[in-house]
PyMOL Python script that loads the backbone (N, CA, C, O; Angstrom):
from pymol import cmd

cmd.read_pdbstr("""\
ATOM      1  N   MET A   1     180.705 -51.685  13.515  1.00  0.00           N
ATOM      2  CA  MET A   1     181.209 -50.703  14.341  1.00  0.00           C
ATOM      3  C   MET A   1     182.641 -51.091  14.745  1.00  0.00           C
ATOM      4  O   MET A   1     182.822 -52.061  15.481  1.00  0.00           O
ATOM      5  N   THR A   2     183.579 -50.411  14.316  1.00  0.00           N
ATOM      6  CA  THR A   2     185.156 -50.758  14.528  1.00  0.00           C
ATOM      7  C   THR A   2     185.755 -49.482  15.070  1.00  0.00           C
ATOM      8  O   THR A   2     185.584 -48.392  14.523  1.00  0.00           O
ATOM      9  N   THR A   3     186.443 -49.660  16.137  1.00  0.00           N
ATOM     10  CA  THR A   3     187.101 -48.438  16.837  1.00  0.00           C
ATOM     11  C   THR A   3     188.551 -48.714  16.593  1.00  0.00           C
ATOM     12  O   THR A   3     188.993 -49.849  16.411  1.00  0.00           O
ATOM     13  N   THR A   4     189.308 -47.566  16.598  1.00  0.00           N
ATOM     14  CA  THR A   4     190.733 -47.529  16.623  1.00  0.00           C
ATOM     15  C   THR A   4     191.263 -47.572  18.064  1.00  0.00           C
ATOM     16  O   THR A   4     191.118 -46.626  18.837  1.00  0.00           O
ATOM     17  N   GLY A   5     191.930 -48.805  18.409  1.00  0.00           N
ATOM     18  CA  GLY A   5     192.633 -48.996  19.656  1.00  0.00           C
ATOM     19  C   GLY A   5     193.906 -48.516  19.669  1.00  0.00           C
ATOM     20  O   GLY A   5     194.289 -47.703  18.828  1.00  0.00           O
ATOM     21  N   GLN A   6     194.725 -49.012  20.695  1.00  0.00           N
ATOM     22  CA  GLN A   6     196.118 -48.472  20.954  1.00  0.00           C
ATOM     23  C   GLN A   6     197.024 -48.612  19.887  1.00  0.00           C
ATOM     24  O   GLN A   6     196.741 -49.453  19.035  1.00  0.00           O
ATOM     25  N   GLU A   7     198.060 -47.956  19.762  1.00  0.00           N
ATOM     26  CA  GLU A   7     199.015 -48.029  18.561  1.00  0.00           C
ATOM     27  C   GLU A   7     198.212 -48.271  17.121  1.00  0.00           C
ATOM     28  O   GLU A   7     198.620 -48.979  16.201  1.00  0.00           O
ATOM     29  N   GLY A   8     197.164 -47.629  17.145  1.00  0.00           N
ATOM     30  CA  GLY A   8     196.684 -47.356  15.791  1.00  0.00           C
ATOM     31  C   GLY A   8     195.904 -48.552  15.204  1.00  0.00           C
ATOM     32  O   GLY A   8     195.242 -48.239  14.215  1.00  0.00           O
ATOM     33  N   HIS A   9     195.835 -49.654  15.518  1.00  0.00           N
ATOM     34  CA  HIS A   9     195.249 -50.757  14.772  1.00  0.00           C
ATOM     35  C   HIS A   9     193.695 -50.902  15.228  1.00  0.00           C
ATOM     36  O   HIS A   9     193.419 -50.505  16.360  1.00  0.00           O
ATOM     37  N   MET A  10     192.776 -51.388  14.503  1.00  0.00           N
ATOM     38  CA  MET A  10     191.458 -51.184  14.774  1.00  0.00           C
ATOM     39  C   MET A  10     191.196 -52.582  15.885  1.00  0.00           C
ATOM     40  O   MET A  10     191.725 -53.693  15.845  1.00  0.00           O
ATOM     41  N   ALA A  11     190.327 -52.109  16.710  1.00  0.00           N
ATOM     42  CA  ALA A  11     190.132 -53.221  17.771  1.00  0.00           C
ATOM     43  C   ALA A  11     189.313 -54.167  17.196  1.00  0.00           C
ATOM     44  O   ALA A  11     188.380 -53.955  16.421  1.00  0.00           O
ATOM     45  N   GLY A  12     189.810 -55.484  17.720  1.00  0.00           N
ATOM     46  CA  GLY A  12     189.203 -56.626  16.979  1.00  0.00           C
ATOM     47  C   GLY A  12     189.978 -57.065  15.609  1.00  0.00           C
ATOM     48  O   GLY A  12     189.837 -58.236  15.255  1.00  0.00           O
ATOM     49  N   SER A  13     190.731 -56.257  14.874  1.00  0.00           N
ATOM     50  CA  SER A  13     191.400 -56.414  13.680  1.00  0.00           C
ATOM     51  C   SER A  13     192.845 -56.307  13.658  1.00  0.00           C
ATOM     52  O   SER A  13     193.433 -55.247  13.875  1.00  0.00           O
ATOM     53  N   TRP A  14     193.491 -57.554  13.359  1.00  0.00           N
ATOM     54  CA  TRP A  14     195.059 -57.391  13.222  1.00  0.00           C
ATOM     55  C   TRP A  14     195.653 -57.828  11.901  1.00  0.00           C
ATOM     56  O   TRP A  14     195.243 -58.809  11.281  1.00  0.00           O
ATOM     57  N   THR A  15     196.639 -57.046  11.506  1.00  0.00           N
ATOM     58  CA  THR A  15     197.382 -57.668  10.361  1.00  0.00           C
ATOM     59  C   THR A  15     198.023 -59.178  10.870  1.00  0.00           C
ATOM     60  O   THR A  15     197.975 -59.563  12.038  1.00  0.00           O
ATOM     61  N   VAL A  16     198.540 -59.830   9.910  1.00  0.00           N
ATOM     62  CA  VAL A  16     199.242 -61.098  10.034  1.00  0.00           C
ATOM     63  C   VAL A  16     200.510 -60.583  11.016  1.00  0.00           C
ATOM     64  O   VAL A  16     200.714 -61.068  12.129  1.00  0.00           O
ATOM     65  N   ALA A  17     201.138 -59.764  10.551  1.00  0.00           N
ATOM     66  CA  ALA A  17     202.461 -59.504  11.496  1.00  0.00           C
ATOM     67  C   ALA A  17     202.033 -59.123  12.835  1.00  0.00           C
ATOM     68  O   ALA A  17     202.553 -59.535  13.872  1.00  0.00           O
ATOM     69  N   GLU A  18     200.942 -58.216  12.743  1.00  0.00           N
ATOM     70  CA  GLU A  18     200.665 -57.960  14.334  1.00  0.00           C
ATOM     71  C   GLU A  18     200.263 -59.092  15.110  1.00  0.00           C
ATOM     72  O   GLU A  18     200.832 -59.273  16.187  1.00  0.00           O
ATOM     73  N   ALA A  19     199.446 -59.816  14.763  1.00  0.00           N
ATOM     74  CA  ALA A  19     198.990 -61.178  15.211  1.00  0.00           C
ATOM     75  C   ALA A  19     200.143 -62.057  15.723  1.00  0.00           C
ATOM     76  O   ALA A  19     200.161 -62.363  16.915  1.00  0.00           O
ATOM     77  N   LYS A  20     201.060 -62.460  14.925  1.00  0.00           N
ATOM     78  CA  LYS A  20     202.381 -63.122  15.086  1.00  0.00           C
ATOM     79  C   LYS A  20     203.212 -62.537  16.266  1.00  0.00           C
ATOM     80  O   LYS A  20     203.776 -63.211  17.128  1.00  0.00           O
ATOM     81  N   ALA A  21     203.203 -61.245  16.178  1.00  0.00           N
ATOM     82  CA  ALA A  21     203.942 -60.704  17.227  1.00  0.00           C
ATOM     83  C   ALA A  21     203.487 -60.485  18.428  1.00  0.00           C
ATOM     84  O   ALA A  21     204.281 -60.476  19.369  1.00  0.00           O
ATOM     85  N   ARG A  22     202.117 -60.267  18.630  1.00  0.00           N
ATOM     86  CA  ARG A  22     201.219 -60.447  19.926  1.00  0.00           C
ATOM     87  C   ARG A  22     200.179 -61.356  20.159  1.00  0.00           C
ATOM     88  O   ARG A  22     199.063 -61.042  20.571  1.00  0.00           O
ATOM     89  N   PHE A  23     200.638 -62.710  19.835  1.00  0.00           N
ATOM     90  CA  PHE A  23     199.435 -63.627  19.613  1.00  0.00           C
ATOM     91  C   PHE A  23     198.726 -63.730  21.016  1.00  0.00           C
ATOM     92  O   PHE A  23     197.523 -63.978  21.101  1.00  0.00           O
ATOM     93  N   SER A  24     199.527 -63.529  22.100  1.00  0.00           N
ATOM     94  CA  SER A  24     198.967 -63.946  23.697  1.00  0.00           C
ATOM     95  C   SER A  24     198.057 -62.868  23.888  1.00  0.00           C
ATOM     96  O   SER A  24     197.058 -63.093  24.572  1.00  0.00           O
ATOM     97  N   GLU A  25     198.259 -61.538  23.316  1.00  0.00           N
ATOM     98  CA  GLU A  25     197.210 -60.385  23.483  1.00  0.00           C
ATOM     99  C   GLU A  25     195.925 -60.861  22.549  1.00  0.00           C
ATOM    100  O   GLU A  25     194.803 -60.687  23.025  1.00  0.00           O
ATOM    101  N   VAL A  26     196.049 -61.433  21.289  1.00  0.00           N
ATOM    102  CA  VAL A  26     194.949 -61.337  20.474  1.00  0.00           C
ATOM    103  C   VAL A  26     193.973 -62.558  21.215  1.00  0.00           C
ATOM    104  O   VAL A  26     192.743 -62.519  21.189  1.00  0.00           O
ATOM    105  N   LEU A  27     194.805 -63.690  21.907  1.00  0.00           N
ATOM    106  CA  LEU A  27     194.023 -64.590  22.380  1.00  0.00           C
ATOM    107  C   LEU A  27     193.328 -64.156  23.773  1.00  0.00           C
ATOM    108  O   LEU A  27     192.322 -64.728  24.195  1.00  0.00           O
ATOM    109  N   ASP A  28     193.890 -63.210  24.369  1.00  0.00           N
ATOM    110  CA  ASP A  28     193.326 -62.556  25.722  1.00  0.00           C
ATOM    111  C   ASP A  28     192.058 -61.822  25.360  1.00  0.00           C
ATOM    112  O   ASP A  28     191.046 -61.827  26.059  1.00  0.00           O
ATOM    113  N   ARG A  29     192.218 -61.090  24.024  1.00  0.00           N
ATOM    114  CA  ARG A  29     191.306 -60.185  23.301  1.00  0.00           C
ATOM    115  C   ARG A  29     189.910 -60.973  23.030  1.00  0.00           C
ATOM    116  O   ARG A  29     188.756 -60.619  23.270  1.00  0.00           O
ATOM    117  N   ALA A  30     190.449 -62.239  22.411  1.00  0.00           N
ATOM    118  CA  ALA A  30     189.424 -62.972  21.804  1.00  0.00           C
ATOM    119  C   ALA A  30     188.353 -63.357  23.021  1.00  0.00           C
ATOM    120  O   ALA A  30     187.131 -63.220  22.958  1.00  0.00           O
ATOM    121  N   GLY A  31     189.064 -63.837  24.062  1.00  0.00           N
ATOM    122  CA  GLY A  31     188.286 -64.440  25.194  1.00  0.00           C
ATOM    123  C   GLY A  31     187.732 -63.022  25.929  1.00  0.00           C
ATOM    124  O   GLY A  31     186.686 -63.176  26.559  1.00  0.00           O
ATOM    125  N   ARG A  32     188.206 -61.891  25.926  1.00  0.00           N
ATOM    126  CA  ARG A  32     187.566 -60.748  26.660  1.00  0.00           C
ATOM    127  C   ARG A  32     186.617 -60.185  25.778  1.00  0.00           C
ATOM    128  O   ARG A  32     185.440 -60.097  26.128  1.00  0.00           O
ATOM    129  N   ASP A  33     187.045 -59.749  24.542  1.00  0.00           N
ATOM    130  CA  ASP A  33     186.359 -58.923  23.746  1.00  0.00           C
ATOM    131  C   ASP A  33     185.407 -59.302  22.474  1.00  0.00           C
ATOM    132  O   ASP A  33     184.633 -58.609  21.813  1.00  0.00           O
ATOM    133  N   GLY A  34     185.775 -60.676  22.396  1.00  0.00           N
ATOM    134  CA  GLY A  34     185.009 -61.287  21.366  1.00  0.00           C
ATOM    135  C   GLY A  34     185.901 -61.563  20.088  1.00  0.00           C
ATOM    136  O   GLY A  34     187.106 -61.313  20.112  1.00  0.00           O
ATOM    137  N   PRO A  35     185.297 -62.066  19.013  1.00  0.00           N
ATOM    138  CA  PRO A  35     186.141 -62.416  17.826  1.00  0.00           C
ATOM    139  C   PRO A  35     187.205 -61.566  17.626  1.00  0.00           C
ATOM    140  O   PRO A  35     186.946 -60.424  18.005  1.00  0.00           O
ATOM    141  N   GLN A  36     188.435 -61.725  17.117  1.00  0.00           N
ATOM    142  CA  GLN A  36     189.289 -60.916  16.648  1.00  0.00           C
ATOM    143  C   GLN A  36     189.642 -61.408  15.243  1.00  0.00           C
ATOM    144  O   GLN A  36     189.816 -62.616  15.084  1.00  0.00           O
ATOM    145  N   THR A  37     189.762 -60.571  14.219  1.00  0.00           N
ATOM    146  CA  THR A  37     189.929 -60.936  12.704  1.00  0.00           C
ATOM    147  C   THR A  37     191.314 -60.375  12.448  1.00  0.00           C
ATOM    148  O   THR A  37     191.786 -59.273  12.729  1.00  0.00           O
ATOM    149  N   VAL A  38     191.932 -61.619  11.732  1.00  0.00           N
ATOM    150  CA  VAL A  38     193.553 -61.369  11.309  1.00  0.00           C
ATOM    151  C   VAL A  38     193.216 -61.009   9.534  1.00  0.00           C
ATOM    152  O   VAL A  38     192.542 -61.685   8.757  1.00  0.00           O
ATOM    153  N   THR A  39     193.907 -59.789   9.285  1.00  0.00           N
ATOM    154  CA  THR A  39     193.995 -59.704   7.776  1.00  0.00           C
ATOM    155  C   THR A  39     195.221 -59.823   7.243  1.00  0.00           C
ATOM    156  O   THR A  39     196.262 -59.827   7.900  1.00  0.00           O
ATOM    157  N   ARG A  40     195.119 -59.941   5.827  1.00  0.00           N
ATOM    158  CA  ARG A  40     196.295 -60.139   5.050  1.00  0.00           C
ATOM    159  C   ARG A  40     196.070 -59.219   3.783  1.00  0.00           C
ATOM    160  O   ARG A  40     195.183 -59.386   2.945  1.00  0.00           O
ATOM    161  N   HIS A  41     196.865 -58.386   3.784  1.00  0.00           N
ATOM    162  CA  HIS A  41     196.864 -57.385   2.449  1.00  0.00           C
ATOM    163  C   HIS A  41     195.462 -56.718   2.585  1.00  0.00           C
ATOM    164  O   HIS A  41     194.774 -56.556   1.577  1.00  0.00           O
ATOM    165  N   GLY A  42     194.997 -56.300   3.901  1.00  0.00           N
ATOM    166  CA  GLY A  42     193.784 -55.551   4.156  1.00  0.00           C
ATOM    167  C   GLY A  42     192.620 -56.376   3.927  1.00  0.00           C
ATOM    168  O   GLY A  42     191.573 -55.763   4.134  1.00  0.00           O
ATOM    169  N   ARG A  43     192.483 -57.545   3.573  1.00  0.00           N
ATOM    170  CA  ARG A  43     191.420 -58.529   3.275  1.00  0.00           C
ATOM    171  C   ARG A  43     191.230 -59.505   4.660  1.00  0.00           C
ATOM    172  O   ARG A  43     192.254 -60.063   5.053  1.00  0.00           O
ATOM    173  N   PRO A  44     190.251 -59.687   5.250  1.00  0.00           N
ATOM    174  CA  PRO A  44     189.986 -60.765   6.471  1.00  0.00           C
ATOM    175  C   PRO A  44     190.547 -62.122   5.867  1.00  0.00           C
ATOM    176  O   PRO A  44     190.267 -62.631   4.781  1.00  0.00           O
ATOM    177  N   THR A  45     191.266 -62.497   6.683  1.00  0.00           N
ATOM    178  CA  THR A  45     191.615 -63.885   6.280  1.00  0.00           C
ATOM    179  C   THR A  45     191.369 -64.976   7.224  1.00  0.00           C
ATOM    180  O   THR A  45     191.212 -66.129   6.820  1.00  0.00           O
ATOM    181  N   ALA A  46     191.329 -64.664   8.465  1.00  0.00           N
ATOM    182  CA  ALA A  46     190.957 -65.608   9.619  1.00  0.00           C
ATOM    183  C   ALA A  46     190.247 -64.973  10.766  1.00  0.00           C
ATOM    184  O   ALA A  46     190.354 -63.751  10.864  1.00  0.00           O
ATOM    185  N   VAL A  47     189.558 -65.600  11.623  1.00  0.00           N
ATOM    186  CA  VAL A  47     188.984 -65.217  12.742  1.00  0.00           C
ATOM    187  C   VAL A  47     189.310 -66.007  13.875  1.00  0.00           C
ATOM    188  O   VAL A  47     189.316 -67.237  13.844  1.00  0.00           O
ATOM    189  N   ILE A  48     189.614 -65.248  14.991  1.00  0.00           N
ATOM    190  CA  ILE A  48     189.895 -65.973  16.263  1.00  0.00           C
ATOM    191  C   ILE A  48     189.015 -65.879  17.267  1.00  0.00           C
ATOM    192  O   ILE A  48     188.876 -64.778  17.800  1.00  0.00           O
ATOM    193  N   VAL A  49     188.245 -67.008  17.727  1.00  0.00           N
ATOM    194  CA  VAL A  49     187.330 -66.791  18.849  1.00  0.00           C
ATOM    195  C   VAL A  49     187.829 -67.484  19.950  1.00  0.00           C
ATOM    196  O   VAL A  49     188.727 -68.323  19.882  1.00  0.00           O
ATOM    197  N   ASP A  50     187.223 -67.118  21.015  1.00  0.00           N
ATOM    198  CA  ASP A  50     187.512 -68.016  22.248  1.00  0.00           C
ATOM    199  C   ASP A  50     186.894 -69.385  22.115  1.00  0.00           C
ATOM    200  O   ASP A  50     185.833 -69.517  21.505  1.00  0.00           O
ATOM    201  N   ALA A  51     187.500 -70.379  22.649  1.00  0.00           N
ATOM    202  CA  ALA A  51     187.209 -71.948  22.812  1.00  0.00           C
ATOM    203  C   ALA A  51     185.897 -72.157  23.189  1.00  0.00           C
ATOM    204  O   ALA A  51     185.181 -73.005  22.658  1.00  0.00           O
ATOM    205  N   ASP A  52     185.503 -71.327  24.200  1.00  0.00           N
ATOM    206  CA  ASP A  52     184.152 -71.774  24.882  1.00  0.00           C
ATOM    207  C   ASP A  52     183.084 -71.347  23.955  1.00  0.00           C
ATOM    208  O   ASP A  52     182.128 -72.090  23.735  1.00  0.00           O
ATOM    209  N   GLU A  53     183.218 -69.997  23.312  1.00  0.00           N
ATOM    210  CA  GLU A  53     182.100 -69.357  22.344  1.00  0.00           C
ATOM    211  C   GLU A  53     182.364 -70.527  20.975  1.00  0.00           C
ATOM    212  O   GLU A  53     181.312 -70.815  20.405  1.00  0.00           O
ATOM    213  N   TRP A  54     183.304 -71.033  20.553  1.00  0.00           N
ATOM    214  CA  TRP A  54     183.604 -71.991  19.488  1.00  0.00           C
ATOM    215  C   TRP A  54     182.616 -73.116  19.662  1.00  0.00           C
ATOM    216  O   TRP A  54     181.748 -73.412  18.841  1.00  0.00           O
ATOM    217  N   GLU A  55     182.903 -73.887  21.154  1.00  0.00           N
ATOM    218  CA  GLU A  55     182.267 -75.066  21.457  1.00  0.00           C
ATOM    219  C   GLU A  55     180.725 -74.771  21.429  1.00  0.00           C
ATOM    220  O   GLU A  55     179.921 -75.600  21.004  1.00  0.00           O
ATOM    221  N   ARG A  56     180.360 -73.518  21.917  1.00  0.00           N
ATOM    222  CA  ARG A  56     179.007 -73.254  22.015  1.00  0.00           C
ATOM    223  C   ARG A  56     177.993 -73.110  20.633  1.00  0.00           C
ATOM    224  O   ARG A  56     176.844 -73.491  20.409  1.00  0.00           O
ATOM    225  N   ARG A  57     178.943 -72.413  19.880  1.00  0.00           N
ATOM    226  CA  ARG A  57     178.335 -72.210  18.458  1.00  0.00           C
ATOM    227  C   ARG A  57     178.492 -73.500  17.615  1.00  0.00           C
ATOM    228  O   ARG A  57     177.609 -73.724  16.788  1.00  0.00           O
ATOM    229  N   ALA A  58     179.425 -74.290  17.723  1.00  0.00           N
ATOM    230  CA  ALA A  58     179.531 -75.327  16.809  1.00  0.00           C
ATOM    231  C   ALA A  58     178.643 -76.721  17.247  1.00  0.00           C
ATOM    232  O   ALA A  58     178.366 -77.652  16.491  1.00  0.00           O
ATOM    233  N   ARG A  59     178.342 -76.615  18.436  1.00  0.00           N
ATOM    234  CA  ARG A  59     177.490 -77.833  19.156  1.00  0.00           C
ATOM    235  C   ARG A  59     176.072 -78.012  18.273  1.00  0.00           C
ATOM    236  O   ARG A  59     175.281 -77.133  17.930  1.00  0.00           O
ATOM    237  N   ARG A  60     176.034 -79.199  18.070  1.00  0.00           N
ATOM    238  CA  ARG A  60     174.830 -79.708  17.471  1.00  0.00           C
ATOM    239  C   ARG A  60     173.547 -79.546  18.504  1.00  0.00           C
ATOM    240  O   ARG A  60     173.599 -79.884  19.687  1.00  0.00           O
ATOM    241  N   THR A  61     172.444 -79.001  17.891  1.00  0.00           N
ATOM    242  CA  THR A  61     171.307 -78.586  18.913  1.00  0.00           C
ATOM    243  C   THR A  61     170.246 -79.704  18.954  1.00  0.00           C
ATOM    244  O   THR A  61     169.360 -79.772  19.806  1.00  0.00           O
ATOM    245  N   GLY A  62     170.449 -80.647  17.856  1.00  0.00           N
ATOM    246  CA  GLY A  62     169.311 -81.670  17.822  1.00  0.00           C
ATOM    247  C   GLY A  62     169.457 -82.499  16.713  1.00  0.00           C
ATOM    248  O   GLY A  62     170.375 -82.339  15.909  1.00  0.00           O
ATOM    249  N   THR A  63     168.640 -83.349  16.614  1.00  0.00           N
ATOM    250  CA  THR A  63     168.908 -84.230  15.452  1.00  0.00           C
ATOM    251  C   THR A  63     167.938 -83.860  14.258  1.00  0.00           C
ATOM    252  O   THR A  63     166.888 -83.256  14.481  1.00  0.00           O
ATOM    253  N   LEU A  64     168.266 -84.187  13.158  1.00  0.00           N
ATOM    254  CA  LEU A  64     167.649 -83.849  11.955  1.00  0.00           C
ATOM    255  C   LEU A  64     166.231 -84.232  12.053  1.00  0.00           C
ATOM    256  O   LEU A  64     165.477 -83.389  11.567  1.00  0.00           O
ATOM    257  N   ALA A  65     165.720 -85.168  12.498  1.00  0.00           N
ATOM    258  CA  ALA A  65     164.317 -85.422  12.681  1.00  0.00           C
ATOM    259  C   ALA A  65     163.622 -84.460  13.541  1.00  0.00           C
ATOM    260  O   ALA A  65     162.459 -84.110  13.339  1.00  0.00           O
ATOM    261  N   GLU A  66     164.496 -83.959  14.689  1.00  0.00           N
ATOM    262  CA  GLU A  66     163.873 -82.722  15.439  1.00  0.00           C
ATOM    263  C   GLU A  66     163.700 -81.461  14.918  1.00  0.00           C
ATOM    264  O   GLU A  66     162.789 -80.687  15.213  1.00  0.00           O
ATOM    265  N   PHE A  67     164.829 -81.221  13.931  1.00  0.00           N
ATOM    266  CA  PHE A  67     164.713 -80.152  13.148  1.00  0.00           C
ATOM    267  C   PHE A  67     163.535 -80.199  12.074  1.00  0.00           C
ATOM    268  O   PHE A  67     162.780 -79.241  11.911  1.00  0.00           O
ATOM    269  N   PHE A  68     163.447 -81.262  11.432  1.00  0.00           N
ATOM    270  CA  PHE A  68     161.877 -81.217  10.573  1.00  0.00           C
ATOM    271  C   PHE A  68     160.754 -81.160  11.361  1.00  0.00           C
ATOM    272  O   PHE A  68     159.783 -80.547  10.914  1.00  0.00           O
ATOM    273  N   ALA A  69     160.680 -81.752  12.606  1.00  0.00           N
ATOM    274  CA  ALA A  69     159.553 -81.649  13.515  1.00  0.00           C
ATOM    275  C   ALA A  69     159.248 -80.244  13.850  1.00  0.00           C
ATOM    276  O   ALA A  69     158.090 -79.830  13.905  1.00  0.00           O
ATOM    277  N   ASN A  70     160.278 -79.516  14.072  1.00  0.00           N
ATOM    278  CA  ASN A  70     160.153 -78.133  14.621  1.00  0.00           C
ATOM    279  C   ASN A  70     160.014 -77.170  13.512  1.00  0.00           C
ATOM    280  O   ASN A  70     159.916 -75.977  13.796  1.00  0.00           O
ATOM    281  N   SER A  71     159.996 -77.532  12.348  1.00  0.00           N
ATOM    282  CA  SER A  71     160.117 -76.655  11.101  1.00  0.00           C
ATOM    283  C   SER A  71     158.909 -75.721  11.086  1.00  0.00           C
ATOM    284  O   SER A  71     157.888 -76.202  11.577  1.00  0.00           O
ATOM    285  N   PRO A  72     158.828 -74.364  10.573  1.00  0.00           N
ATOM    286  CA  PRO A  72     157.965 -73.749  10.362  1.00  0.00           C
ATOM    287  C   PRO A  72     157.031 -74.179   9.336  1.00  0.00           C
ATOM    288  O   PRO A  72     155.857 -73.811   9.291  1.00  0.00           O
ATOM    289  N   LEU A  73     157.655 -75.061   8.420  1.00  0.00           N
ATOM    290  CA  LEU A  73     156.976 -75.604   7.227  1.00  0.00           C
ATOM    291  C   LEU A  73     156.086 -76.897   7.628  1.00  0.00           C
ATOM    292  O   LEU A  73     155.323 -77.342   6.769  1.00  0.00           O
ATOM    293  N   LYS A  74     156.134 -77.342   8.539  1.00  0.00           N
ATOM    294  CA  LYS A  74     155.485 -78.681   9.131  1.00  0.00           C
ATOM    295  C   LYS A  74     153.997 -78.652   8.859  1.00  0.00           C
ATOM    296  O   LYS A  74     153.427 -79.635   8.384  1.00  0.00           O
ATOM    297  N   ASP A  75     153.385 -77.562   9.149  1.00  0.00           N
ATOM    298  CA  ASP A  75     151.893 -77.761   8.943  1.00  0.00           C
ATOM    299  C   ASP A  75     151.576 -76.801   7.364  1.00  0.00           C
ATOM    300  O   ASP A  75     150.457 -76.365   7.095  1.00  0.00           O
ATOM    301  N   SER A  76     152.544 -76.652   6.649  1.00  0.00           N
ATOM    302  CA  SER A  76     152.177 -75.858   5.661  1.00  0.00           C
ATOM    303  C   SER A  76     151.518 -76.533   4.375  1.00  0.00           C
ATOM    304  O   SER A  76     151.307 -75.880   3.353  1.00  0.00           O
ATOM    305  N   GLY A  77     151.242 -77.731   4.483  1.00  0.00           N
ATOM    306  CA  GLY A  77     150.569 -78.404   3.439  1.00  0.00           C
ATOM    307  C   GLY A  77     151.496 -79.007   2.397  1.00  0.00           C
ATOM    308  O   GLY A  77     151.041 -79.556   1.394  1.00  0.00           O
ATOM    309  N   LEU A  78     152.624 -78.917   2.607  1.00  0.00           N
ATOM    310  CA  LEU A  78     153.556 -79.308   1.502  1.00  0.00           C
ATOM    311  C   LEU A  78     153.469 -80.817   1.453  1.00  0.00           C
ATOM    312  O   LEU A  78     153.597 -81.531   2.447  1.00  0.00           O
ATOM    313  N   GLN A  79     153.223 -81.288   0.122  1.00  0.00           N
ATOM    314  CA  GLN A  79     152.946 -82.754  -0.137  1.00  0.00           C
ATOM    315  C   GLN A  79     154.492 -83.335  -0.654  1.00  0.00           C
ATOM    316  O   GLN A  79     155.190 -82.623  -1.377  1.00  0.00           O
ATOM    317  N   THR A  80     154.856 -84.415  -0.302  1.00  0.00           N
ATOM    318  CA  THR A  80     156.096 -84.972  -0.927  1.00  0.00           C
ATOM    319  C   THR A  80     155.507 -86.509  -1.158  1.00  0.00           C
ATOM    320  O   THR A  80     154.651 -87.046  -0.455  1.00  0.00           O
ATOM    321  N   THR A  81     156.121 -87.043  -2.223  1.00  0.00           N
ATOM    322  CA  THR A  81     155.979 -88.581  -2.456  1.00  0.00           C
ATOM    323  C   THR A  81     157.253 -89.098  -2.765  1.00  0.00           C
ATOM    324  O   THR A  81     158.187 -88.433  -3.214  1.00  0.00           O
ATOM    325  N   ARG A  82     157.267 -90.462  -2.479  1.00  0.00           N
ATOM    326  CA  ARG A  82     158.317 -91.340  -2.601  1.00  0.00           C
ATOM    327  C   ARG A  82     158.278 -91.855  -4.006  1.00  0.00           C
ATOM    328  O   ARG A  82     157.276 -92.386  -4.486  1.00  0.00           O
ATOM    329  N   ARG A  83     159.392 -91.681  -4.641  1.00  0.00           N
ATOM    330  CA  ARG A  83     159.404 -92.418  -6.173  1.00  0.00           C
ATOM    331  C   ARG A  83     159.350 -94.135  -5.764  1.00  0.00           C
ATOM    332  O   ARG A  83     159.897 -94.834  -4.910  1.00  0.00           O
ATOM    333  N   ARG A  84     158.454 -94.347  -6.790  1.00  0.00           N
ATOM    334  CA  ARG A  84     158.306 -96.109  -6.714  1.00  0.00           C
ATOM    335  C   ARG A  84     158.785 -96.587  -7.797  1.00  0.00           C
ATOM    336  O   ARG A  84     158.422 -97.740  -8.032  1.00  0.00           O
ATOM    337  N   ASP A  85     159.537 -96.069  -8.612  1.00  0.00           N
ATOM    338  CA  ASP A  85     160.340 -96.675  -9.823  1.00  0.00           C
ATOM    339  C   ASP A  85     161.381 -97.571  -9.183  1.00  0.00           C
ATOM    340  O   ASP A  85     161.408 -97.812  -7.976  1.00  0.00           O
ATOM    341  N   ARG A  86     162.223 -98.041 -10.059  1.00  0.00           N
ATOM    342  CA  ARG A  86     163.394 -98.826  -9.449  1.00  0.00           C
ATOM    343  C   ARG A  86     164.757 -97.928  -9.188  1.00  0.00           C
ATOM    344  O   ARG A  86     165.222 -97.137 -10.010  1.00  0.00           O
ATOM    345  N   ALA A  87     165.269 -98.188  -7.968  1.00  0.00           N
ATOM    346  CA  ALA A  87     166.457 -97.508  -7.680  1.00  0.00           C
ATOM    347  C   ALA A  87     167.502 -97.678  -8.625  1.00  0.00           C
ATOM    348  O   ALA A  87     167.573 -98.751  -9.224  1.00  0.00           O
ATOM    349  N   ARG A  88     168.334 -96.765  -8.848  1.00  0.00           N
ATOM    350  CA  ARG A  88     169.367 -96.898  -9.526  1.00  0.00           C
ATOM    351  C   ARG A  88     170.337 -97.978  -9.149  1.00  0.00           C
ATOM    352  O   ARG A  88     170.203 -98.387  -7.995  1.00  0.00           O
ATOM    353  N   LYS A  89     171.430 -98.615  -9.979  1.00  0.00           N
ATOM    354  CA  LYS A  89     172.189 -99.534  -9.639  1.00  0.00           C
ATOM    355  C   LYS A  89     173.229 -98.714  -9.030  1.00  0.00           C
ATOM    356  O   LYS A  89     173.454 -97.581  -9.456  1.00  0.00           O
ATOM    357  N   VAL A  90     173.963 -99.292  -7.924  1.00  0.00           N
ATOM    358  CA  VAL A  90     175.123 -98.901  -7.541  1.00  0.00           C
ATOM    359  C   VAL A  90     176.137 -99.796  -7.541  1.00  0.00           C
ATOM    360  O   VAL A  90     175.858-100.920  -7.124  1.00  0.00           O
ATOM    361  N   ARG A  91     177.404 -99.555  -7.953  1.00  0.00           N
ATOM    362  CA  ARG A  91     178.405-100.797  -7.774  1.00  0.00           C
ATOM    363  C   ARG A  91     179.176-100.475  -6.832  1.00  0.00           C
ATOM    364  O   ARG A  91     179.920 -99.498  -6.912  1.00  0.00           O
ATOM    365  N   LEU A  92     179.111-101.255  -5.794  1.00  0.00           N
ATOM    366  CA  LEU A  92     180.109-101.278  -4.556  1.00  0.00           C
ATOM    367  C   LEU A  92     181.285-102.184  -4.746  1.00  0.00           C
ATOM    368  O   LEU A  92     182.132-102.290  -3.860  1.00  0.00           O
TER     369      LEU A  92
END
""", "prot")
cmd.dss("prot")
cmd.show_as("cartoon", "prot")
cmd.util.cbc("prot")
cmd.orient("prot")
């Protein structure tokens, strides 16, 4: 769902030239309206998001052990075995 905003550009979508000329507005809209897409030659090139949203999405939510412990496959009966042959030699 994309709408046409003021001056004819799509809301949330900016050409590189528009984004450069109106960078402050792009940042304001990213904070207020959500991610803003920057296009080059009509193709999406970058997305500008509010810093708080980036931190929230990029934050690690748990350890790898917690991920496996909470996996829906935990009680699936999947059997894994450790190989008992010699490990490969690694030159350090």
